[in-house]
ROSE-4610 file (N, C-alpha, C; in Angstrom, 1 decimal, always signed):
// ROSE-4610
residu = [M/M/M/T/T/T/P/P/P/R/R/R/Q/Q/Q/K/K/K/E/E/E/A/A/A/V/V/V/V/V/V/G/G/G/A/A/A/A/A/A/R/R/R/G/G/G/M/M/M/T/T/T/N/N/N/K/K/K/K/K/K/I/I/I/G/G/G/Q/Q/Q/E/E/E/M/M/M/G/G/G/V/V/V/T/T/T/E/E/E/H/H/H/T/T/T/I/I/I/K/K/K/N/N/N/F/F/F/L/L/L/T/T/T/E/E/E/A/A/A/Y/Y/Y/Y/Y/Y/R/R/R/S/S/S/G/G/G/T/T/T/E/E/E/N/N/N/R/R/R/A/A/A/H/H/H/L/L/L/I/I/I/A/A/A/K/K/K/A/A/A/I/I/I/V/V/V/E/E/E/R/R/R/W/W/W/I/I/I/D/D/D/P/P/P/G/G/G/T/T/T/L/L/L/F/F/F]
num = [1/1/1/2/2/2/3/3/3/4/4/4/5/5/5/6/6/6/7/7/7/8/8/8/9/9/9/10/10/10/11/11/11/12/12/12/13/13/13/14/14/14/15/15/15/16/16/16/17/17/17/18/18/18/19/19/19/20/20/20/21/21/21/22/22/22/23/23/23/24/24/24/25/25/25/26/26/26/27/27/27/28/28/28/29/29/29/30/30/30/31/31/31/32/32/32/33/33/33/34/34/34/35/35/35/36/36/36/37/37/37/38/38/38/39/39/39/40/40/40/41/41/41/42/42/42/43/43/43/44/44/44/45/45/45/46/46/46/47/47/47/48/48/48/49/49/49/50/50/50/51/51/51/52/52/52/53/53/53/54/54/54/55/55/55/56/56/56/57/57/57/58/58/58/59/59/59/60/60/60/61/61/61/62/62/62/63/63/63/64/64/64/65/65/65/66/66/66/67/67/67]
x = [-9.7/-8.9/-7.4/-6.5/-5.1/-4.4/-3.5/-2.8/-2.2/-1.7/-1.2/-2.3/-3.5/-4.6/-5.0/-5.1/-5.5/-4.5/-3.2/-2.2/-2.5/-2.9/-3.2/-4.3/-5.4/-6.6/-6.4/-5.5/-5.3/-4.6/-3.6/-3.0/-4.1/-5.0/-6.0/-6.9/-7.2/-8.0/-7.2/-5.9/-5.1/-4.8/-5.7/-5.7/-4.4/-3.7/-2.5/-2.9/-2.1/-2.1/-1.7/-2.1/-1.6/-0.1/+0.4/+1.9/+2.5/+2.1/+2.6/+2.5/+1.3/+1.2/+2.2/+2.3/+3.3/+4.8/+5.0/+6.5/+6.6/+5.7/+5.8/+5.8/+5.0/+4.9/+6.1/+6.8/+7.8/+7.3/+6.2/+5.6/+5.4/+4.9/+4.5/+3.2/+2.9/+1.5/+0.5/+1.0/+0.2/-0.3/+0.7/+0.4/-0.6/-0.6/-1.6/-2.8/-3.0/-4.4/-4.7/-4.0/-4.4/-5.0/-4.2/-4.6/-6.0/-6.2/-7.4/-8.7/-8.4/-9.4/-9.8/-9.0/-9.3/-10.2/-9.7/-10.4/-11.8/-12.0/-13.3/-14.1/-13.7/-14.3/-14.8/-13.8/-14.0/-14.9/-15.0/-15.9/-17.1/-17.4/-18.6/-18.8/-17.6/-17.7/-17.2/-17.6/-17.3/-16.2/-15.9/-15.0/-14.3/-13.2/-12.2/-13.0/-13.9/-14.6/-15.6/-16.3/-17.0/-16.3/-15.2/-14.3/-13.8/-13.3/-12.8/-13.9/-14.8/-16.1/-16.5/-16.5/-16.9/-15.8/-14.6/-13.5/-13.5/-13.9/-13.9/-15.1/-16.3/-17.5/-17.5/-16.8/-16.7/-15.5/-14.7/-13.5/-12.5/-12.4/-11.2/-10.0/-10.2/-9.1/-9.3/-8.3/-8.6/-8.4/-9.6/-9.6/-8.4/-8.1/-7.1/-5.6/-5.4/-4.2/-4.2/-5.2/-5.3/-4.6/-4.5/-4.0/-2.8]
y = [-25.9/-25.1/-25.3/-25.5/-25.7/-24.4/-24.7/-23.3/-22.4/-23.0/-22.2/-21.5/-22.1/-21.4/-20.3/-20.5/-19.5/-18.3/-18.6/-17.5/-16.7/-17.4/-16.7/-15.8/-16.2/-15.5/-14.3/-14.6/-13.4/-12.2/-12.7/-11.7/-11.0/-11.7/-11.1/-10.1/-10.5/-9.7/-8.4/-8.4/-7.3/-6.3/-6.8/-6.0/-6.3/-7.2/-7.6/-8.3/-8.0/-8.7/-10.1/-11.1/-12.4/-12.4/-11.5/-11.5/-11.1/-10.1/-9.8/-10.8/-11.6/-12.7/-13.7/-13.9/-14.9/-14.6/-13.3/-12.9/-13.3/-12.7/-13.0/-14.5/-15.2/-16.7/-17.5/-17.0/-17.5/-18.6/-18.3/-19.1/-18.2/-18.9/-18.2/-17.4/-16.5/-16.0/-17.1/-17.9/-19.0/-19.8/-20.2/-21.0/-20.4/-19.0/-18.3/-18.3/-18.2/-18.3/-19.7/-20.7/-22.1/-22.2/-21.6/-21.8/-21.0/-19.9/-19.2/-19.9/-20.5/-21.2/-22.3/-23.1/-24.2/-23.6/-22.5/-21.9/-21.5/-20.9/-20.7/-22.0/-23.0/-24.3/-24.9/-25.0/-25.4/-24.6/-23.4/-22.4/-22.2/-22.6/-22.4/-20.9/-20.3/-18.9/-18.7/-17.6/-17.6/-16.3/-15.5/-14.5/-14.1/-13.2/-12.8/-12.2/-11.3/-10.5/-11.4/-12.3/-13.3/-14.3/-14.7/-15.6/-14.9/-13.7/-12.8/-12.6/-12.4/-12.0/-13.3/-14.4/-15.6/-16.2/-15.9/-16.4/-15.5/-14.2/-13.4/-13.9/-13.9/-14.3/-15.6/-16.6/-17.9/-18.2/-17.1/-17.2/-18.2/-18.2/-19.0/-18.2/-16.8/-16.0/-15.0/-14.6/-13.6/-12.3/-11.5/-10.1/-9.3/-9.5/-8.8/-9.0/-10.0/-10.0/-9.5/-8.7/-8.1/-6.8/-6.2/-4.7/-4.5]
z = [+86.6/+86.0/+86.6/+85.7/+86.2/+86.8/+87.8/+88.2/+87.2/+86.1/+85.0/+84.3/+84.2/+83.5/+84.4/+85.8/+86.8/+86.6/+86.6/+86.4/+85.1/+84.1/+82.9/+82.9/+83.7/+84.0/+84.8/+85.8/+86.7/+85.8/+84.9/+84.1/+83.1/+82.7/+81.8/+82.6/+83.9/+84.7/+85.1/+85.1/+85.3/+84.0/+82.9/+81.8/+80.8/+81.1/+80.4/+79.0/+77.9/+76.8/+76.9/+76.0/+75.9/+75.8/+75.0/+74.8/+76.2/+76.8/+78.1/+79.1/+79.2/+80.2/+79.9/+78.5/+78.3/+78.6/+78.5/+78.9/+80.4/+81.2/+82.6/+83.1/+82.3/+82.6/+82.2/+80.9/+80.5/+79.4/+78.7/+77.6/+76.5/+75.4/+74.2/+74.3/+73.5/+73.4/+72.8/+72.0/+71.6/+72.8/+73.5/+74.9/+75.7/+75.9/+76.7/+76.1/+74.8/+74.1/+74.3/+74.3/+74.7/+76.0/+77.1/+78.4/+78.6/+78.0/+78.0/+77.4/+76.2/+75.5/+76.3/+76.8/+77.7/+79.1/+79.6/+80.8/+80.4/+79.1/+78.7/+78.6/+78.0/+77.9/+79.4/+80.2/+81.6/+82.4/+82.1/+83.0/+82.3/+81.2/+80.5/+79.9/+79.8/+79.3/+77.9/+77.2/+75.6/+75.5/+76.4/+76.1/+77.3/+77.2/+78.3/+79.5/+79.1/+80.2/+81.0/+80.3/+81.1/+82.0/+81.5/+82.2/+83.5/+83.3/+84.5/+85.5/+85.1/+86.0/+86.7/+86.0/+86.7/+87.6/+87.2/+88.0/+89.3/+89.3/+90.5/+91.4/+90.8/+91.4/+92.0/+91.5/+91.8/+92.9/+93.0/+93.8/+93.5/+92.0/+91.5/+91.6/+91.6/+91.7/+92.9/+93.5/+94.6/+94.0/+94.1/+93.6/+94.3/+95.4/+96.0/+95.3/+94.5/+93.8/+92.5/+92.1/+90.8/+90.7/+91.7/+91.7/+92.6]
């Protein structure tokens, strides 16, 4: 997973919408959808909740940065 994809996953884990994540990252909502879709593929997950759970369990993202 690329650093930008991880950044998008952290935003999703914080409960942010794709639009809000995009605003914070300075990219479009469509780009965020692409980041997350690629993250689903690379991680073998099929939805946002599963991706977030796997990212935390596998320590791809630090749970301490979520709140």
